[in-house]
N, C-alpha and C positions, 0 to 999 in steps of 0.2 A: 541695731536695736533702737527703737523709737525713743524710749526713755530708759537710760541705763540703770539708774538707782535713785530712788526718791522715797522719802518717808510717807507713810499713809497720810499723816496730818497735813503735810505740805501739798499733797495732791488733792486731798478732800476739800480744803478751804476754798480754792478758786472754783472747784466744781459746784460747791454749795451756792456760790454767788450767782452762777449762770443758770443753774438747773431749775430755779423757781418758776420760770416761764415755760418750761418743757412739760408737755402733756403726753401721756403714754399713747393715747389713741388720737391719731391725726389723720387728716385726709391725705397728707403727703407723709409717708413713713419717715423720711429723713428729718422731718421737724421734731421727731421724738429723740433725735440724736444731738449730741454736742460735737461741734467741730473743734478738734485739738490740733494746733499747728506748732511744730517744734522747729524753730529757726536758730540752730547753733546754740542750744541751751536756753533760749528764751521761748517759753511755752505759753501759747495764747489759747484761751478757751472762749468759744462763742456759741451762743444759743439764740434762736429766734422763733417767733410764731408768725412772722411776716408783718406784724404790726409793731412789735418791740424787738430790739436786739440788745443783748448784753455781752460785753467782751471784757475779760480780765487777763492779766499777764503775770507770770512768775518766772523765776530763774531755776534751771535744773541742769544736771549733767547730761551730755549727749555724746554718743560715739560717732554719730553721723556728721559728715562734712557737707551735707546738703540739707536743704529745707524739706521737711516732710509734713504731711497732714493726713489725719484720719477723722472719721466720724463714728461714734459709738453711742449706744443707748444711754442717755444721760442718767435716767432714774436707776437703771440696772447697775451702772458703774458706781453710782453713789451708794447703793445698797451693799455692793461688794466691799467697798472701802470701809463703810461703817462697821461691817460685821468682823473685819479683820482685827487682830489684837492691836492695842496701842503701840506706837513706835515701830510698827512693821515696816520692813523695807520692801519697796515695790519696784518691779521693772515692767516695762510695756514693750511688747514686740508685735510687729504687724507682718502678715503674710497673706497675699492675695486679698480675699474679702473677709479675713478674720483678724481680730485683735486679741492677743493673749496677755492676761494680767497674771504675773507670777509674784508669789509672796511665800517664802519658806517652802513648805511642801504643798501649797495650794496652787491650783491652776484654774483659770477661768477663761474660756474661749468665747468671745463675743462677736456677733455678726457686725460687719462694717458695711457702710455704703460709701461710694466714692466721694472724696472731699470736694472734687470739682463740681459736684452736683448740689452742694450745700447752698441754699438760697440766701446769701447775705443781703441785708438791706442796703440799697444804694443811698449814699449820703447826698442830699440835695439842699444843704444849708448854705445858700449863697445870699449875699447882701444881708447877712445875719446880724442879730443883736447879741451882744455878749455881756455877761456880768459874773462877778465872783462874790461869793459870800461864804459864811461859816456853815459847815455841814450840820453842826448842832442847831444853828438858828433855823435852817430849812427843815430839819427833822422835827423840831418843836412846832414850827408853823404848820406843817402837813398833819401832824398828829392832832392838832386842835381843830381841824376842819374835815378831814377825810372820811370820818364816820358818817357824815351827812350826804355823801355821794349816793346817787341812785344806782340800782343794780338792774341791768338789762331793761331799762325803761325805753319805750318806743320813742320818747323824746331823747334821742341819742346824745344831745349836747348836755344832758344832766348826768351822764355816766362818766363823770370825771370831775376835775377841779379846775376852776377858772383862775388863771394867773393874770393879775393886772399890775403892770410895772410902770410907774411914772413918779415924777417929783421925788426921786430917791426913796420911794416906798415900794415894797414888794407885798402885794395883797393876794390872799388866797380865799376863794369862795367855793362852797359846795352846797348843793341843795338837791333833794329828791321830790320837791313839790309839797312836802308836808312839814319840813323843817329846813332851816338854812344856817350854816356856820360860816363866820367871817373872821379873819384875823389878818394882821399886817406886821411887817418888820421893816426897820430902816436899812437901806443899802446906800452905796456910794456911786456917784458918777453915772446916774441914769435918770434922765429927765423926760425924754420923749415917751408918750403913752403907748404901751403895747398891751394887747389882750390876746391870750391863747388859752385853749382848753386841753388839758392833759388827760388822756384816757385813764380810767380807773385802774387797770392792771399795771400801767406804768407807775402810777402814784403809789400803789401798794408795794411794788418792788423797790422803788426809790426810797421810800420811807424805811423799809426793812434793811436796806444796804447802807444807809448813811451812818456815819460815825457819830459817837457822842463826845468826841474830843473837840473842844473849842478851837484848837489850833488847825484842825484839818479843814481845808478849803474845798469848795466845789465850783467848777466853772460851768456855767449854763450858756449854751449857744442855741439860738432858735430863729426860725424863719416862719413864714405863714403856714407851712405844712409839716415841719419836723422840729424836734427838740433833741439836742445832744447834751448830756450831762457827763462831765469827766471828773473823777474823784478817786483817790486811793487805788491807782493802777487799774481802775475800772471805767468803762465807757458804756453808757446806756443811751440808745437812740430809740426814739418813739415817733410814730406818726401822730399828728394832732387831730383833734375832733373839729370838723368844720361845723359851723352853725352859730346862731345868735344866742348867747347865754341870757337868762332873764335879768332884768334890771334889779340887781340886789339892793341898791340904795333905796328903792321904793318899798322894799320888804322890811327893812330894818326900821322899827318904830321909835318914837320918842314919847315915852309915857311919863306920867306924873306920880303914879302910885308905885312905891318901891318897898321891897321887903329885903332887908339884909339878914342873912341867916347862916348858921354854921353849916358848911357844906357836908361834912360827914354825918351830922345829925339828920339832915333832910334826906341824904342818900339812904341811910338805914331805915328811915320811916317809909320811903318809897319802896324799898326792897320788901319790907314787911307787908305793905298794902298790896304789892304786886302778886303775892302768893295766891290771893283769892280774886284776882282780876280775871276778866273774860280772856280765855286763852287765845282767841282769835283777834280781838280788838285791843286788848291790853290797856283798857281805859281806867283812869283814876280821876276822882273829883277833888279839886282844890277848893275848900271852903275857908275863905280867909276873912276873919273878923278882927276887931281890935284886940291885939295882944294874943291872938290864937290862930293857928293853922291846923285845920282838920283835913286829913287825906283819907278819902273813902273809896273803897273798891267793892265790886260785887260781881257775881258770875251767873250763868244760866241755871245753876243748881240752887239759886237763892241763898248762896253763902255771901257773907259780907265781912270786910275788914275795915276798921276805923282806927287811925293813928293820929294822936294830937300832939302838937308841939307848941310850947309857949314862945311868943315872939314879942318884938317891940314895935309891931305894926300899928299905925294910927291912921291909915288911909281909908278909902271907900271899901265897903264889904264886897267881896268877890266870890262867886260860885261858878266854877268853870272846869271843864274836863280836858284831859290830855292823855296821850299815849305815854304810859309810864316808862317804856324803854327809851323813848326819845328824850325824856327828861334825864334819865340816868346817863345816857350817852353824853349829854352836855356837861353834866356835873363831873363825870369821869375825866373830861378833858381839861378841867380846871385844877391847878395845883395849889391855889390859895386856900386858906382855911375858911374863908367867907365867900359865899355866892350871893349875888344880888338878883332878885326876881323883880321884874317890872311888869305892871299890868295896865291894860286899858279897860274896855268894857267887857262884860261877860261873854261877848262874841268875838273878842280880839285875841290875837296871839299873845304869847308870853315871851319876854326878852330876858335872857340870862346873861349876866356879865360878871367880870371878876375885878375886884379892886386892885389886884396885883398885875393885871394884864389889860391895860386900858383900851387896847385895840380890839380885843376879843368881843364878838357879838354872836349870840346863838338864839335863833327865833324858832319857836314851835307853834304851829297852828293848833287851834282848839278842836275838840271833837265832842259830839253830842253823846251823852251817857244817860 
């Protein structure tokens, strides 16, 4: 018997960790499968899409005195386990090209493909760089920038997050060409400058899997072509994006006009104005005068919304347009009660910062409305 007896919850947890990168329709059918290896009670789950690979390990009972391995449809197995009653006892048997899942009076026979055909990523991390940091710190860092990544941009180097590691600082930058998010955290024992671009899919999976427990550590090892992250009995390997990331330091401005405003107040104002904004362009106008911010939107049906907020602003008058979704994304990534908007000329970008996170920078380019 491949797995003698195991609870539904124990089996489902590692499967959920690896199944995120599995897609039902693949050019290679085996990529829709999860590789499950049982080595004397240590069960290892692996999935890959040939760009990313995730592996996680658990302990379980086994009757076998030899190492065994199978591959089964990851999404199908996940759905079967989800639908079974809580605390169900599961056993797994293999025979020829079939895998049978048993639970009480239920039987599920899944098609298997040979484990030896599973295309594991080869690890080529030689002459690598290593660092350790808190999972919570990395999760917070990624959540503050990842929303600005491009999606399927022909400029492939924008479809990910830039890591810049030097002088005991870990910097993360993301941009889609219309906005840019930057943040940094302190690390120890790393001074030599390194720059790598992590693909979007790997960033999303890593961010999802990282723990919120401050005591949990993650070890990151990387070379010029691959990154390996090891944490909580899980290992994620990803190929890196080759290319030259834009000079983010030139994009981040230094303005003299600043508006300090309650974050929740301006979020709600933007959400109200967004209702009548153009569905395609999502533009809103910021009309900022002394002690007043007016947010205006309109659409092709000649409908208009106007929301005013009293402020303590005393700088130059500004009338400028922005994509409302971009502004909301930036405000959603700030946890402080206050947001600081900094402006240049009516044709310049807006800079959003947080008084509670001095490294955070979010730049949004203007749009004509």
